[in-house]
N, C-alpha and C positions, 0 to 999 in steps of 0.2 A: 504493500500500500504506500510505502514511502516513495517509490518510483512513480506510482500513480499520481501522488500529490505534486511531485516535481514536474511531471509532464503536463498536468492540468494547470499548474501555476504558469507554466510556459504558454499554455493556451490563452490565458487571460492577458499576459504581457504581450504576446505576439498579436493577439486579436486587437489589442489597443493600438499597437504600433502600426498595423496596416489597416486601421479603420477608415482610411481614405477610400478603401473598397467598400461597396455596400454589403450588408449582412448576408443576403441570400447568395451573393456571388462568392463570398468567403466560404460559407457552408457547403455550397455546391462543389467548388473545386477541391476543397479539403476532402470530401467524400469520394470524388472522382479519383483523386490520387490514391486514396486508401483502397479503392476497388481494384485499381491497376496492380498495386503491390500484392494484394491478397489473391489475385486471380489464380496463380499456379497452385497455391496451397488449397484454396477453396475448391478447385476443380477435382482434386484428389478425393475430397470428402463429399462430393456432390450426391452420390447415390445414398449415402447414409442420411444426408440432410433432406433429400427429397422424401425418403420414407418417413422421417420424423415430422416434417412440416405438414404432411397430409393430415396427421392427427392433432396438430397444434397450430392450425392456420391463424386463428384469432389471436392467440397468445404471441405468436411470432410477429404479427403485424403491430400489435400494441408495443412490444419491446422495440421494434424498429422505429416507430413513431416517437415514443417517449425518450429513449436513450440515445438515438442517433440523429433522427431528423429534427426534432424540436429543441432538444436541450441546448445544443450549441448555437442553433439559429437564434434562439432567445438571447443567449449571452452576447453574440455579435451585434444583435439589434439593440440590446440594452447599452452596450458600450458606445453606440452612436450618440446617446443622449445623456448618460450618467457617467460618474467617475468610477475608477477601479476600486476606490474605497467603498462606495455604496454596493458595488457588485460583490465585493468580498464579504461585507456584512450580511448580505442576503444569502450568499452561498453558504456561509457558516451556519445558516439555519436549517440546512438540508437534513442533518441528523435528527433534529427535533421532529420534523415531519415524517421522516423515515421510521423512527422509533414508534411514533404514534400509529402509523399505518401498520407496522409490523405486529403490534399488540393486537389489533383488531382483525387483521387479515391472516397473518401467519401464526397467531397465537404464541408469539415469542414472549418469554418471561424474563423480565429484567429485575435484578436485585438492587437494593438501595445504593450500594457502592457504585453500580453502573449508572444509575440515575445521577448520582453525585458527579461522576466522571464526565457525563454528557453536559451537565450544567456548567462545570468548571471550564471545560474546553470551549463551550460556547461563549462564556463570559470572556475567556482569554482571547478568543478570536476577535470579538467586538472591541476589546481593550486595545489590541494591536492596531486595528484600522482607525480607531478614534483617538489614538495617542493617549490613552488613559483617561479620556474625558467621557466616562460612561454615561453621566447624567445629561450629556448633550445629544444622546441618540435621538430623542424625539424632536430636536431642533434642526436636524439635518434637512436640507432643502430637497426633499424627495420629488421626483419628477416622473415622466412617462417611462423613462428607462428603468426606474426602480420597479414600476408596475410590471414591465416586461420581464424583469428578472424573477418575479414571483412565478411566472410561467416556467422558467428554467428549474426553479426549486421544486415545484410540484411534479414536473416531468421526470426529474432524476429520482425523486423519492419513489414515485410509482414504478419507474424502471427497476430500481433496486429490489422491490418486492417481487416483480415478475421474474427477475433473474434468479432469485432465491427459489422460487417455486418451479420454474420451467427450464432454465438454461441448461441444467445437467442432462436433459434429454437430447440436446442438440450438439452436433460436432462443432468445435470452436471456430476453426478458420472458415469453413464454408458458411457458417451462420453470420459471422461478422462481414464476410464478403457480400453475402446476399443483402444484409441490412444496409451496407454502404451503397451497393448498386441500386437497390430499390429507392433509397432516400435520395440519391442523385437524380433519378428519374422523376421522383415526386417534386423535387425542388426546381427542376429545369424550367417549368412554366413561370415560376415566380422570378427566376433570373431574367427570363425574356422580358417580362413586364418591367422589372427593375431597370434593365438597359434601355427599354423604350422610354421610360419616364425620366431617367437621369443621364442617359448616354452610356456608351460602352466605356468601362473604366480602364485605366492604364495597366493592363495585366503584364505586359512585357516590360517588367521593371525588376531589377535585381532584388530589391528589398521585398517586393511583393512575392516574387517567385520563391525566394528562400523561406519566407514566412509561410506560404501555402504548403510547401514541401514539408516543413516541420509539422504543421497542423495535420497533414495527411498521414504522416508516419507515426509520430509519437502519441498525441492524444487520441487519434482516430483508431489506431491499430494496437500498438503496444500497451498503452494505458488501459484500453477497454478490455483486452484479454486479461491483464493482471487484475483489474477490478472485478470482473466476473468470477475469477477463481477465488478472490478474497471473499466475496459475498458467499460463495459456496462453502468456504471453510469457516468464516467468522460469523456469518449471518448478516442480514441486510442492515440491522440497526448498528451493530458494532463496526462493521466495515465502513459505514457512512461517517462514523465519528472521526475517522482519519481525515475526512474532508475539511475538518476544522484547522488542519495544518496549512490549508491553502493560503490564508492571509499571511502566515509566517513565511512560507516559501515565496510568495509573491513579493513580500518585503525584501527578502534576501536578493531575489532576482533584480529588483529595482535598484538595490544598492550597487550591485556589480555592473549592471548594464545601463542604468539610467543615472548613475552618480547621485542617488538619493542617500541621505544619511539615516542611520539607525540610532535611536535614542533609548534612554533607560526605560521609558514607559513601554516601548515596543518590546524590549527584552523581557520585561516582567510579564507582558501578555503572552509572549512566546513560551515562557516557562509554564504558565498556567495551561496553555493548550496542550503541551506535552504531558503535563501531570494528569490532565483529564483523560487523555487517550490511554495513558498507562493504567489508570484506575479501571477504566472500562474493559480493556483487554486482559488485564491481570486477573480479574475475577473469573473470566471465561477460562483462562489457562488453568487456574486452580481447580475449577469445576471439572474440566476434562481430566486433569491429573488424578482427582479424587474418584 
């Protein structure tokens, strides 16, 4: 999950860096690149995938829409209007929604120490992005981008539940290849409308090309494979807690790539996030050991 967090932090940083491209265009080319990369591996597992998807058509479509098509499209759209700080605050709320859904849908049981870990990591994530000014959370100038981010939060929470329940039936590479390919086809009409409305963006640009390749390889393929396996092993609620590391990883990335400074308040928040993740996962490890 640590690599998942790093790659998804890069997703936010790169998405912000190339946001001169419109959101559907970024999402489309990201998934197109992922489809091309996964084609050889996906082809080998095609027969197994075809047999499985016959029995789980609806579940596969829902996983594709929530985890691949909508989640990142919402993020790139939100970054057109709001700051990376607001995106990080809202993305840090994913575990809360995932845990709540897991209790009702998956009947997962959480112990008091796990609830405490979730709460501490959430507070720590908010502390990082607000520079320790927790009581100013309600005074942030929320805008349409923040509302769009709620779509990303709900999409990923629902996706995590579906992965826990159904992903183990599907062959990994063929499934992600099919998800990426279908999502590309689904997004294509929106890209056409986007280009008709705003003009064809400057795709033949070194920064844009490098950014799109990164998005197509790391968050789209490697991170998604790692996350699906983590959900199968840890459960949807506990795997999602690691997403609270995202503000911390984003902060570190901004320090090295954007020359932003790290202050003591951010370090305190980072420690709180890591402590919360430790409490949540430690209790599961002890339970398995016992």
